N, CA, C and O atoms as a printed pandas DataFrame, in Angstrom:
     atom_number atom_name residue_name chain_id  residue_number  x_coord  y_coord  z_coord
0              1         N          UNK        A               1    0.749  -18.855  -17.324
1              2        CA          UNK        A               1    1.748  -18.219  -16.486
2              3         C          UNK        A               1    1.430  -16.741  -16.276
3              4         O          UNK        A               1    1.665  -16.206  -15.192
4              5         N          UNK        A               2    0.895  -16.074  -17.310
5              6        CA          UNK        A               2    0.586  -14.665  -17.188
6              7         C          UNK        A               2   -0.593  -14.436  -16.243
7              8         O          UNK        A               2   -0.618  -13.447  -15.512
8              9         N          UNK        A               3   -1.568  -15.344  -16.254
9             10        CA          UNK        A               3   -2.702  -15.224  -15.343
10            11         C          UNK        A               3   -2.278  -15.355  -13.894
11            12         O          UNK        A               3   -2.789  -14.645  -13.027
12            13         N          UNK        A               4   -1.349  -16.256  -13.628
13            14        CA          UNK        A               4   -0.831  -16.429  -12.271
14            15         C          UNK        A               4   -0.087  -15.170  -11.829
15            16         O          UNK        A               4   -0.175  -14.778  -10.666
16            17         N          UNK        A               5    0.640  -14.539  -12.740
17            18        CA          UNK        A               5    1.378  -13.320  -12.415
18            19         C          UNK        A               5    0.426  -12.172  -12.101
19            20         O          UNK        A               5    0.653  -11.413  -11.159
20            21         N          UNK        A               6   -0.627  -12.047  -12.881
21            22        CA          UNK        A               6   -1.604  -10.987  -12.640
22            23         C          UNK        A               6   -2.290  -11.200  -11.294
23            24         O          UNK        A               6   -2.489  -10.255  -10.531
24            25         N          UNK        A               7   -2.648  -12.453  -11.012
25            26        CA          UNK        A               7   -3.312  -12.764   -9.746
26            27         C          UNK        A               7   -2.388  -12.497   -8.561
27            28         O          UNK        A               7   -2.825  -11.954   -7.546
28            29         N          UNK        A               8   -1.112  -12.873   -8.681
29            30        CA          UNK        A               8   -0.152  -12.637   -7.607
30            31         C          UNK        A               8    0.054  -11.143   -7.377
31            32         O          UNK        A               8    0.127  -10.693   -6.234
32            33         N          UNK        A               9    0.147  -10.378   -8.453
33            34        CA          UNK        A               9    0.319   -8.929   -8.321
34            35         C          UNK        A               9   -0.923   -8.284   -7.711
35            36         O          UNK        A               9   -0.809   -7.380   -6.884
36            37         N          UNK        A              10   -2.101   -8.740   -8.112
37            38        CA          UNK        A              10   -3.337   -8.192   -7.553
38            39         C          UNK        A              10   -3.460   -8.512   -6.065
39            40         O          UNK        A              10   -3.861   -7.658   -5.275
40            41         N          UNK        A              11   -3.116   -9.740   -5.686
41            42        CA          UNK        A              11   -3.130  -10.093   -4.269
42            43         C          UNK        A              11   -2.113   -9.265   -3.489
43            44         O          UNK        A              11   -2.383   -8.812   -2.377
44            45         N          UNK        A              12   -0.932   -9.074   -4.095
45            46        CA          UNK        A              12    0.111   -8.282   -3.449
46            47         C          UNK        A              12   -0.275   -6.833   -3.301
47            48         O          UNK        A              12    0.123   -6.184   -2.334
48            49         N          UNK        A              13   -1.052   -6.306   -4.248
49            50        CA          UNK        A              13   -1.518   -4.923   -4.130
50            51         C          UNK        A              13   -2.587   -4.821   -3.048
51            52         O          UNK        A              13   -2.591   -3.876   -2.259
52            53         N          UNK        A              14   -3.494   -5.797   -3.014
53            54        CA          UNK        A              14   -4.605   -5.743   -2.075
54            55         C          UNK        A              14   -4.118   -5.805   -0.624
55            56         O          UNK        A              14   -4.520   -4.987    0.204
56            57         N          UNK        A              15   -3.259   -6.768   -0.323
57            58        CA          UNK        A              15   -2.684   -6.906    1.014
58            59         C          UNK        A              15   -1.185   -7.111    0.833
59            60         O          UNK        A              15   -0.773   -8.077    0.191
60            61         N          UNK        A              16   -0.368   -6.230    1.380
61            62        CA          UNK        A              16    1.077   -6.334    1.185
62            63         C          UNK        A              16    1.616   -7.707    1.586
63            64         O          UNK        A              16    1.351   -8.188    2.687
64            65         N          UNK        A              17    2.370   -8.329    0.687
65            66        CA          UNK        A              17    2.980   -9.619    0.962
66            67         C          UNK        A              17    2.123  -10.822    0.606
67            68         O          UNK        A              17    2.635  -11.939    0.541
68            69         N          UNK        A              18    0.830  -10.620    0.375
69            70        CA          UNK        A              18   -0.053  -11.747    0.087
70            71         C          UNK        A              18    0.284  -12.397   -1.253
71            72         O          UNK        A              18    0.108  -13.606   -1.409
72            73         N          UNK        A              19    0.757  -11.632   -2.205
73            74        CA          UNK        A              19    1.182  -12.203   -3.484
74            75         C          UNK        A              19    2.367  -13.138   -3.316
75            76         O          UNK        A              19    2.447  -14.176   -3.973
76            77         N          UNK        A              20    3.284  -12.768   -2.434
77            78        CA          UNK        A              20    4.441  -13.622   -2.170
78            79         C          UNK        A              20    4.027  -14.886   -1.419
79            80         O          UNK        A              20    4.542  -15.970   -1.692
80            81         N          UNK        A              21    3.112  -14.748   -0.492
81            82        CA          UNK        A              21    2.620  -15.921    0.225
82            83         C          UNK        A              21    1.915  -16.865   -0.745
83            84         O          UNK        A              21    2.061  -18.083   -0.637
84            85         N          UNK        A              22    1.153  -16.316   -1.689
85            86        CA          UNK        A              22    0.501  -17.122   -2.722
86            87         C          UNK        A              22    1.538  -17.874   -3.563
87            88         O          UNK        A              22    1.289  -19.000   -3.995
88            89         N          UNK        A              23    2.691  -17.256   -3.794
89            90        CA          UNK        A              23    3.756  -17.872   -4.585
90            91         C          UNK        A              23    4.690  -18.740   -3.741
91            92         O          UNK        A              23    5.738  -19.174   -4.217
92            93         N          UNK        A              24    4.313  -18.987   -2.510
93            94        CA          UNK        A              24    5.056  -19.835   -1.565
94            95         C          UNK        A              24    6.407  -19.233   -1.153
95            96         O          UNK        A              24    7.348  -19.961   -0.834
96            97         N          UNK        A              25    6.489  -17.946   -1.163
97            98        CA          UNK        A              25    7.645  -17.223   -0.623
98            99         C          UNK        A              25    7.207  -16.669    0.736
99           100         O          UNK        A              25    7.037  -15.462    0.911
100          101         N          UNK        A              26    7.030  -17.587    1.691
101          102        CA          UNK        A              26    6.368  -17.256    2.945
102          103         C          UNK        A              26    7.111  -16.210    3.767
103          104         O          UNK        A              26    6.504  -15.243    4.229
104          105         N          UNK        A              27    8.415  -16.389    3.954
105          106        CA          UNK        A              27    9.162  -15.438    4.775
106          107         C          UNK        A              27    9.173  -14.054    4.154
107          108         O          UNK        A              27    8.994  -13.053    4.849
108          109         N          UNK        A              28    9.379  -13.997    2.864
109          110        CA          UNK        A              28    9.405  -12.698    2.189
110          111         C          UNK        A              28    8.045  -12.018    2.306
111          112         O          UNK        A              28    7.962  -10.817    2.564
112          113         N          UNK        A              29    6.987  -12.790    2.117
113          114        CA          UNK        A              29    5.644  -12.229    2.223
114          115         C          UNK        A              29    5.326  -11.739    3.626
115          116         O          UNK        A              29    4.723  -10.679    3.794
116          117         N          UNK        A              30    5.727  -12.505    4.632
117          118        CA          UNK        A              30    5.462  -12.092    6.013
118          119         C          UNK        A              30    6.268  -10.861    6.397
119          120         O          UNK        A              30    5.781  -10.007    7.138
120          121         N          UNK        A              31    7.493  -10.764    5.901
121          122        CA          UNK        A              31    8.310   -9.577    6.178
122          123         C          UNK        A              31    7.693   -8.344    5.531
123          124         O          UNK        A              31    7.615   -7.285    6.153
124          125         N          UNK        A              32    7.252   -8.483    4.275
125          126        CA          UNK        A              32    6.592   -7.349    3.609
126          127         C          UNK        A              32    5.304   -6.960    4.327
127          128         O          UNK        A              32    5.018   -5.775    4.502
128          129         N          UNK        A              33    4.536   -7.950    4.738
129          130        CA          UNK        A              33    3.292   -7.669    5.453
130          131         C          UNK        A              33    3.574   -6.934    6.753
131          132         O          UNK        A              33    2.894   -5.961    7.078
132          133         N          UNK        A              34    4.568   -7.390    7.493
133          134        CA          UNK        A              34    4.892   -6.752    8.771
134          135         C          UNK        A              34    5.437   -5.339    8.572
135          136         O          UNK        A              34    5.028   -4.415    9.275
136          137         N          UNK        A              35    6.353   -5.162    7.624
137          138        CA          UNK        A              35    6.992   -3.857    7.432
138          139         C          UNK        A              35    6.010   -2.814    6.890
139          140         O          UNK        A              35    5.901   -1.716    7.434
140          141         N          UNK        A              36    5.306   -3.161    5.829
141          142        CA          UNK        A              36    4.380   -2.198    5.229
142          143         C          UNK        A              36    3.167   -2.006    6.125
143          144         O          UNK        A              36    2.627   -0.904    6.215
144          145         N          UNK        A              37    2.735   -3.077    6.789
145          146        CA          UNK        A              37    1.632   -2.939    7.739
146          147         C          UNK        A              37    1.988   -2.027    8.895
147          148         O          UNK        A              37    1.165   -1.225    9.336
148          149         N          UNK        A              38    3.220   -2.148    9.390
149          150        CA          UNK        A              38    3.670   -1.274   10.483
150          151         C          UNK        A              38    3.745    0.176   10.022
151          152         O          UNK        A              38    3.368    1.082   10.766
152          153         N          UNK        A              39    4.224    0.403    8.810
153          154        CA          UNK        A              39    4.268    1.778    8.294
154          155         C          UNK        A              39    2.872    2.371    8.200
155          156         O          UNK        A              39    2.651    3.520    8.582
156          157         N          UNK        A              40    1.926    1.580    7.688
157          158        CA          UNK        A              40    0.552    2.068    7.557
158          159         C          UNK        A              40   -0.064    2.328    8.920
159          160         O          UNK        A              40   -0.728    3.346    9.119
160          161         N          UNK        A              41    0.149    1.421    9.853
161          162        CA          UNK        A              41   -0.399    1.588   11.195
162          163         C          UNK        A              41    0.190    2.820   11.884
163          164         O          UNK        A              41   -0.531    3.574   12.536
164          165         N          UNK        A              42    1.493    3.019   11.739
165          166        CA          UNK        A              42    2.108    4.210   12.333
166          167         C          UNK        A              42    1.562    5.480   11.687
167          168         O          UNK        A              42    1.319    6.474   12.371
168          169         N          UNK        A              43    1.369    5.445   10.357
169          170        CA          UNK        A              43    0.811    6.612    9.682
170          171         C          UNK        A              43   -0.592    6.944   10.158
171          172         O          UNK        A              43   -0.931    8.113   10.340
172          173         N          UNK        A              44   -1.409    5.917   10.361
173          174        CA          UNK        A              44   -2.764    6.152   10.866
174          175         C          UNK        A              44   -2.733    6.633   12.315
175          176         O          UNK        A              44   -3.514    7.503   12.701
176          177         N          UNK        A              45   -1.835    6.067   13.109
177          178        CA          UNK        A              45   -1.720    6.453   14.516
178          179         C          UNK        A              45   -1.265    7.902   14.649
179          180         O          UNK        A              45   -1.675    8.603   15.574
180          181         N          UNK        A              46   -0.421    8.348   13.730
181          182        CA          UNK        A              46    0.061    9.733   13.765
182          183         C          UNK        A              46   -0.974   10.725   13.236
183          184         O          UNK        A              46   -0.741   11.934   13.267
184          185         N          UNK        A              47   -2.106   10.234   12.756
185          186        CA          UNK        A              47   -3.153   11.127   12.267
186          187         C          UNK        A              47   -2.980   11.501   10.813
187          188         O          UNK        A              47   -3.434   12.567   10.396
188          189         N          UNK        A              48   -2.337   10.652   10.029
189          190        CA          UNK        A              48   -2.118   10.942    8.620
190          191         C          UNK        A              48   -3.394   10.895    7.795
191          192         O          UNK        A              48   -4.409   10.348    8.225
192          193         N          UNK        A              49   -3.327   11.469    6.621
193          194        CA          UNK        A              49   -4.484   11.548    5.721
194          195         C          UNK        A              49   -4.289   10.630    4.525
195          196         O          UNK        A              49   -3.205   10.570    3.943
196          197         N          UNK        A              50   -5.344    9.919    4.165
197          198        CA          UNK        A              50   -5.384    9.140    2.938
198          199         C          UNK        A              50   -6.212    9.945    1.945
199          200         O          UNK        A              50   -7.399   10.184    2.169
200          201         N          UNK        A              51   -5.592   10.357    0.858
201          202        CA          UNK        A              51   -6.224   11.278   -0.072
202          203         C          UNK        A              51   -7.152   10.572   -1.050
203          204         O          UNK        A              51   -6.779    9.551   -1.627
204          205         N          UNK        A              52   -8.359   11.106   -1.245
205          206        CA          UNK        A              52   -9.250   10.589   -2.294
206          207         C          UNK        A              52   -8.854   11.198   -3.640
207          208         O          UNK        A              52   -7.954   12.035   -3.708
208          209         N          UNK        A              53   -9.525   10.775   -4.697
209          210        CA          UNK        A              53   -9.256   11.319   -6.023
210          211         C          UNK        A              53   -9.752   12.753   -6.096
211          212         O          UNK        A              53  -10.950   13.011   -5.977
212          213         N          UNK        A              54   -8.828   13.685   -6.293
213          214        CA          UNK        A              54   -9.141   15.101   -6.458
214          215         C          UNK        A              54   -8.306   15.604   -7.621
215          216         O          UNK        A              54   -7.089   15.745   -7.493
216          217         N          UNK        A              55   -8.936   15.876   -8.747
217          218        CA          UNK        A              55   -8.198   16.211   -9.962
218          219         C          UNK        A              55   -7.833   17.691  -10.078
219          220         O          UNK        A              55   -7.116   18.066  -11.005
220          221         N          UNK        A              56   -8.302   18.536   -9.170
221          222        CA          UNK        A              56   -8.046   19.969   -9.336
222          223         C          UNK        A              56   -6.625   20.383   -8.977
223          224         O          UNK        A              56   -6.170   21.444   -9.404
224          225         N          UNK        A              57   -5.923   19.576   -8.207
225          226        CA          UNK        A              57   -4.563   19.918   -7.795
226          227         C          UNK        A              57   -3.638   18.751   -8.149
227          228         O          UNK        A              57   -3.884   17.624   -7.718
228          229         N          UNK        A              58   -2.585   18.997   -8.921
229          230        CA          UNK        A              58   -1.691   17.897   -9.302
230          231         C          UNK        A              58   -1.028   17.198   -8.115
231          232         O          UNK        A              58   -0.778   15.994   -8.176
232          233         N          UNK        A              59   -0.741   17.926   -7.049
233          234        CA          UNK        A              59   -0.098   17.298   -5.902
234          235         C          UNK        A              59   -1.035   16.344   -5.175
235          236         O          UNK        A              59   -0.602   15.287   -4.717
236          237         N          UNK        A              60   -2.308   16.698   -5.062
237          238        CA          UNK        A              60   -3.243   15.765   -4.431
238          239         C          UNK        A              60   -3.523   14.577   -5.342
239          240         O          UNK        A              60   -3.865   13.497   -4.860
240          241         N          UNK        A              61   -3.385   14.762   -6.642
241          242        CA          UNK        A              61   -3.524   13.638   -7.566
242          243         C          UNK        A              61   -2.378   12.647   -7.366
243          244         O          UNK        A              61   -2.594   11.436   -7.379
244          245         N          UNK        A              62   -1.170   13.157   -7.182
245          246        CA          UNK        A              62   -0.025   12.287   -6.886
246          247         C          UNK        A              62   -0.185   11.602   -5.535
247          248         O          UNK        A              62    0.150   10.426   -5.388
248          249         N          UNK        A              63   -0.694   12.332   -4.554
249          250        CA          UNK        A              63   -0.931   11.735   -3.240
250          251         C          UNK        A              63   -1.989   10.636   -3.338
251          252         O          UNK        A              63   -1.889    9.614   -2.659
252          253         N          UNK        A              64   -3.004   10.846   -4.182
253          254        CA          UNK        A              64   -4.023    9.820   -4.390
254          255         C          UNK        A              64   -3.404    8.539   -4.935
255          256         O          UNK        A              64   -3.696    7.451   -4.440
256          257         N          UNK        A              65   -2.556    8.658   -5.947
257          258        CA          UNK        A              65   -1.952    7.459   -6.545
258          259         C          UNK        A              65   -1.017    6.743   -5.557
259          260         O          UNK        A              65   -0.950    5.513   -5.549
260          261         N          UNK        A              66   -0.310    7.497   -4.741
261          262        CA          UNK        A              66    0.541    6.829   -3.753
262          263         C          UNK        A              66   -0.311    6.159   -2.678
263          264         O          UNK        A              66    0.018    5.054   -2.246
264          265         N          UNK        A              67   -1.378    6.783   -2.241
265          266        CA          UNK        A              67   -2.257    6.176   -1.242
266          267         C          UNK        A              67   -3.040    4.996   -1.812
267          268         O          UNK        A              67   -3.370    4.063   -1.080
268          269         N          UNK        A              68   -3.337    5.027   -3.093
269          270        CA          UNK        A              68   -4.032    3.915   -3.746
270          271         C          UNK        A              68   -3.196    2.642   -3.670
271          272         O          UNK        A              68   -3.743    1.539   -3.711
272          273         N          UNK        A              69   -1.895    2.782   -3.561
273          274        CA          UNK        A              69   -1.016    1.629   -3.429
274          275         C          UNK        A              69   -1.213    0.857   -2.130
275          276         O          UNK        A              69   -0.731   -0.269   -2.006
276          277         N          UNK        A              70   -1.904    1.434   -1.175
277          278        CA          UNK        A              70   -2.176    0.735    0.079
278          279         C          UNK        A              70   -3.231   -0.349   -0.063
279          280         O          UNK        A              70   -3.470   -1.096    0.886
280          281         N          UNK        A              71   -3.857   -0.451   -1.202
281          282        CA          UNK        A              71   -4.779   -1.538   -1.496
282          283         C          UNK        A              71   -6.011   -1.555   -0.621
283          284         O          UNK        A              71   -6.828   -0.636   -0.668
284          285         N          UNK        A              72   -6.144   -2.601    0.176
285          286        CA          UNK        A              72   -7.330   -2.789    1.008
286          287         C          UNK        A              72   -7.501   -1.641    2.005
287          288         O          UNK        A              72   -8.629   -1.236    2.285
288          289         N          UNK        A              73   -6.413   -1.117    2.537
289          290        CA          UNK        A              73   -6.510    0.014    3.460
290          291         C          UNK        A              73   -7.146    1.211    2.766
291          292         O          UNK        A              73   -7.970    1.905    3.360
292          293         N          UNK        A              74   -6.769    1.458    1.514
293          294        CA          UNK        A              74   -7.371    2.574    0.780
294          295         C          UNK        A              74   -8.866    2.335    0.586
295          296         O          UNK        A              74   -9.673    3.239    0.803
296          297         N          UNK        A              75   -9.236    1.125    0.181
297          298        CA          UNK        A              75  -10.656    0.825   -0.032
298          299         C          UNK        A              75  -11.449    0.971    1.266
299          300         O          UNK        A              75  -12.567    1.488    1.258
300          301         N          UNK        A              76  -10.875    0.519    2.373
301          302        CA          UNK        A              76  -11.551    0.670    3.663
302          303         C          UNK        A              76  -11.670    2.136    4.073
303          304         O          UNK        A              76  -12.640    2.523    4.724
304          305         N          UNK        A              77  -10.689    2.946    3.694
305          306        CA          UNK        A              77  -10.747    4.370    4.044
306          307         C          UNK        A              77  -11.853    5.095    3.294
307          308         O          UNK        A              77  -12.313    6.148    3.737
308          309         N          UNK        A              78  -12.283    4.551    2.173
309          310        CA          UNK        A              78  -13.393    5.167    1.452
310          311         C          UNK        A              78  -14.743    4.744    2.038
311          312         O          UNK        A              78  -15.744    5.435    1.850
312          313         N          UNK        A              79  -14.772    3.610    2.747
313          314        CA          UNK        A              79  -16.021    3.131    3.336
314          315         C          UNK        A              79  -16.199    3.567    4.791
315          316         O          UNK        A              79  -17.322    3.813    5.230
316          317         N          UNK        A              80  -15.105    3.663    5.533
317          318        CA          UNK        A              80  -15.142    3.976    6.958
318          319         C          UNK        A              80  -14.293    5.217    7.225
319          320         O          UNK        A              80  -13.452    5.573    6.399
320          321         N          UNK        A              81  -14.497    5.874    8.353
321          322        CA          UNK        A              81  -13.686    7.072    8.656
322          323         C          UNK        A              81  -12.274    6.709    9.133
323          324         O          UNK        A              81  -11.926    6.900   10.299
324          325         N          UNK        A              82  -11.479    6.185    8.208
325          326        CA          UNK        A              82  -10.088    5.827    8.485
326          327         C          UNK        A              82   -9.204    6.757    7.667
327          328         O          UNK        A              82   -9.478    6.986    6.489
328          329         N          UNK        A              83   -8.170    7.287    8.256
329          330        CA          UNK        A              83   -7.226    8.122    7.514
330          331         C          UNK        A              83   -7.805    9.445    7.060
331          332         O          UNK        A              83   -7.469    9.938    5.983
332          333         N          UNK        A              84   -8.672   10.021    7.873
333          334        CA          UNK        A              84   -9.278   11.299    7.505
334          335         C          UNK        A              84   -8.324   12.465    7.713
335          336         O          UNK        A              84   -8.549   13.552    7.181
336          337         N          UNK        A              85   -7.268   12.253    8.474
337          338        CA          UNK        A              85   -6.278   13.306    8.714
338          339         C          UNK        A              85   -6.688   14.192    9.874
339          340         O          UNK        A              85   -7.792   14.736    9.900
340          341         N          UNK        A              86   -5.803   14.325   10.815
341          342        CA          UNK        A              86   -6.054   15.174   11.988
342          343         C          UNK        A              86   -5.047   16.320   11.954
343          344         O          UNK        A              86   -3.934   16.203   12.466
344          345         N          UNK        A              87   -5.459   17.425   11.344
345          346        CA          UNK        A              87   -4.554   18.556   11.139
346          347         C          UNK        A              87   -4.029   19.155   12.434
347          348         O          UNK        A              87   -2.949   19.744   12.442
348          349         N          UNK        A              88   -4.768   19.018   13.525
349          350        CA          UNK        A              88   -4.331   19.627   14.779
350          351         C          UNK        A              88   -3.183   18.866   15.438
351          352         O          UNK        A              88   -2.555   19.377   16.365
352          353         N          UNK        A              89   -2.905   17.658   14.973
353          354        CA          UNK        A              89   -1.816   16.868   15.551
354          355         C          UNK        A              89   -0.477   17.294   14.958
355          356         O          UNK        A              89   -0.376   17.586   13.767
356          357         N          UNK        A              90    0.525   17.323   15.790
357          358        CA          UNK        A              90    1.868   17.718   15.357
358          359         C          UNK        A              90    2.419   16.717   14.345
359          360         O          UNK        A              90    3.172   17.091   13.446
360          361         N          UNK        A              91    2.049   15.461   14.488
361          362        CA          UNK        A              91    2.589   14.404   13.636
362          363         C          UNK        A              91    1.785   14.165   12.361
363          364         O          UNK        A              91    2.015   13.169   11.675
364          365         N          UNK        A              92    0.849   15.053   12.024
365          366        CA          UNK        A              92   -0.002   14.878   10.852
366          367         C          UNK        A              92    0.803   14.677    9.571
367          368         O          UNK        A              92    0.546   13.737    8.819
368          369         N          UNK        A              93    1.765   15.542    9.322
369          370        CA          UNK        A              93    2.546   15.462    8.078
370          371         C          UNK        A              93    3.375   14.187    8.016
371          372         O          UNK        A              93    3.497   13.571    6.957
372          373         N          UNK        A              94    3.946   13.791    9.155
373          374        CA          UNK        A              94    4.720   12.550    9.182
374          375         C          UNK        A              94    3.823   11.347    8.925
375          376         O          UNK        A              94    4.205   10.431    8.196
376          377         N          UNK        A              95    2.639   11.346    9.516
377          378        CA          UNK        A              95    1.698   10.256    9.293
378          379         C          UNK        A              95    1.275   10.153    7.849
379          380         O          UNK        A              95    1.177    9.053    7.305
380          381         N          UNK        A              96    1.021   11.284    7.221
381          382        CA          UNK        A              96    0.661   11.295    5.806
382          383         C          UNK        A              96    1.805   10.774    4.948
383          384         O          UNK        A              96    1.587   10.037    3.985
384          385         N          UNK        A              97    3.031   11.165    5.307
385          386        CA          UNK        A              97    4.206   10.678    4.562
386          387         C          UNK        A              97    4.390    9.175    4.749
387          388         O          UNK        A              97    4.753    8.481    3.799
388          389         N          UNK        A              98    4.151    8.665    5.937
389          390        CA          UNK        A              98    4.251    7.225    6.179
390          391         C          UNK        A              98    3.219    6.464    5.347
391          392         O          UNK        A              98    3.532    5.423    4.769
392          393         N          UNK        A              99    2.006    6.976    5.286
393          394        CA          UNK        A              99    0.962    6.313    4.496
394          395         C          UNK        A              99    1.310    6.325    3.004
395          396         O          UNK        A              99    1.133    5.322    2.313
396          397         N          UNK        A             100    1.800    7.456    2.518
397          398        CA          UNK        A             100    2.194    7.536    1.109
398          399         C          UNK        A             100    3.375    6.622    0.824
399          400         O          UNK        A             100    3.403    5.945   -0.203
400          401         N          UNK        A             101    4.341    6.596    1.719
401          402        CA          UNK        A             101    5.497    5.717    1.541
402          403         C          UNK        A             101    5.111    4.251    1.552
403          404         O          UNK        A             101    5.650    3.459    0.779
404          405         N          UNK        A             102    4.184    3.883    2.420
405          406        CA          UNK        A             102    3.710    2.497    2.466
406          407         C          UNK        A             102    3.015    2.120    1.167
407          408         O          UNK        A             102    3.176    1.002    0.678
408          409         N          UNK        A             103    2.250    3.040    0.607
409          410        CA          UNK        A             103    1.581    2.762   -0.665
410          411         C          UNK        A             103    2.567    2.582   -1.808
411          412         O          UNK        A             103    2.416    1.683   -2.635
412          413         N          UNK        A             104    3.571    3.439   -1.848
413          414        CA          UNK        A             104    4.577    3.321   -2.914
414          415         C          UNK        A             104    5.401    2.049   -2.761
415          416         O          UNK        A             104    5.725    1.398   -3.755
416          417         N          UNK        A             105    5.744    1.690   -1.522
417          418        CA          UNK        A             105    6.465    0.434   -1.299
418          419         C          UNK        A             105    5.607   -0.771   -1.694
419          420         O          UNK        A             105    6.121   -1.761   -2.214
420          421         N          UNK        A             106    4.321   -0.680   -1.448
421          422        CA          UNK        A             106    3.445   -1.794   -1.800
422          423         C          UNK        A             106    3.375   -1.986   -3.312
423          424         O          UNK        A             106    3.259   -3.117   -3.783
424          425         N          UNK        A             107    3.442   -0.894   -4.083
425          426        CA          UNK        A             107    3.523   -1.041   -5.545
426          427         C          UNK        A             107    4.751   -1.873   -5.924
427          428         O          UNK        A             107    4.669   -2.776   -6.756
428          429         N          UNK        A             108    5.892   -1.555   -5.300
429          430        CA          UNK        A             108    7.120   -2.289   -5.607
430          431         C          UNK        A             108    7.016   -3.760   -5.196
431          432         O          UNK        A             108    7.513   -4.640   -5.899
432          433         N          UNK        A             109    6.376   -4.020   -4.072
433          434        CA          UNK        A             109    6.200   -5.398   -3.608
434          435         C          UNK        A             109    5.293   -6.167   -4.571
435          436         O          UNK        A             109    5.561   -7.330   -4.872
436          437         N          UNK        A             110    4.231   -5.537   -5.051
437          438        CA          UNK        A             110    3.333   -6.193   -6.011
438          439         C          UNK        A             110    4.070   -6.476   -7.327
439          440         O          UNK        A             110    3.872   -7.528   -7.935
440          441         N          UNK        A             111    4.910   -5.549   -7.760
441          442        CA          UNK        A             111    5.696   -5.790   -8.975
442          443         C          UNK        A             111    6.720   -6.898   -8.764
443          444         O          UNK        A             111    7.029   -7.642   -9.696
444          445         N          UNK        A             112    7.246   -7.013   -7.557
445          446        CA          UNK        A             112    8.161   -8.097   -7.240
446          447         C          UNK        A             112    7.437   -9.444   -7.334
447          448         O          UNK        A             112    7.989  -10.409   -7.862
448          449         N          UNK        A             113    6.225   -9.507   -6.832
449          450        CA          UNK        A             113    5.427  -10.739   -6.945
450          451         C          UNK        A             113    5.145  -11.053   -8.410
451          452         O          UNK        A             113    5.157  -12.218   -8.806
452          453         N          UNK        A             114    4.897  -10.038   -9.207
453          454        CA          UNK        A             114    4.673  -10.205  -10.650
454          455         C          UNK        A             114    5.908  -10.831  -11.304
455          456         O          UNK        A             114    5.795  -11.778  -12.082
456          457         N          UNK        A             115    7.091  -10.290  -10.977
457          458        CA          UNK        A             115    8.333  -10.814  -11.550
458          459         C          UNK        A             115    8.607  -12.252  -11.126
459          460         O          UNK        A             115    9.054  -13.064  -11.937
460          461         N          UNK        A             116    8.346  -12.568   -9.878
461          462        CA          UNK        A             116    8.556  -13.940   -9.398
462          463         C          UNK        A             116    7.610  -14.900  -10.120
463          464         O          UNK        A             116    8.023  -15.982  -10.537
464          465         N          UNK        A             117    6.359  -14.514  -10.267
465          466        CA          UNK        A             117    5.382  -15.384  -10.925
466          467         C          UNK        A             117    5.711  -15.587  -12.404
467          468         O          UNK        A             117    5.408  -16.647  -12.953
468          469         N          UNK        A             118    6.308  -14.621  -13.047
469          470        CA          UNK        A             118    6.674  -14.759  -14.461
470          471         C          UNK        A             118    7.996  -15.476  -14.645
471          472         O          UNK        A             118    8.395  -15.741  -15.779
472          473         N          UNK        A             119    8.684  -15.798  -13.564
473          474        CA          UNK        A             119    9.929  -16.529  -13.654
474          475         C          UNK        A             119   11.156  -15.664  -13.915
475          476         O          UNK        A             119   12.227  -16.193  -14.215
476          477         N          UNK        A             120   11.022  -14.347  -13.807
477          478        CA          UNK        A             120   12.147  -13.468  -14.052
478          479         C          UNK        A             120   12.998  -13.241  -12.811
479          480         O          UNK        A             120   14.067  -12.634  -12.882
480          481         N          UNK        A             121   12.519  -13.730  -11.680
481          482        CA          UNK        A             121   13.202  -13.527  -10.419
482          483         C          UNK        A             121   12.875  -14.710   -9.509
483          484         O          UNK        A             121   11.814  -15.323   -9.623
484          485         N          UNK        A             122   13.796  -15.014   -8.616
485          486        CA          UNK        A             122   13.542  -16.113   -7.678
486          487         C          UNK        A             122   13.102  -15.617   -6.350
487          488         O          UNK        A             122   12.847  -16.414   -5.447
């Protein structure tokens, strides 16, 4: 049971809602995928920045951990020029906030999949 919970949480972290779909909670998983995916897409469209690991400033370290919650999007941003941040855009700060918010929400969604897989929640 614990292995299934870890796998569901890992899937949920990698792609929002995928852990719920794996647990046969299809509607919940699709809603999470649509909502968090839309937040991430809007953040990228607004020119937001996905922060890499930078230990010299505590605030960028916190931004890194929130952006790491985006899972596959974060990994893709390290391989391709995605989420580099466009400072000249008026919506830059809002886009960055949307990306960070999507990452933090995805952590909660992955923990929800963990709880469902362990039988603590329906």
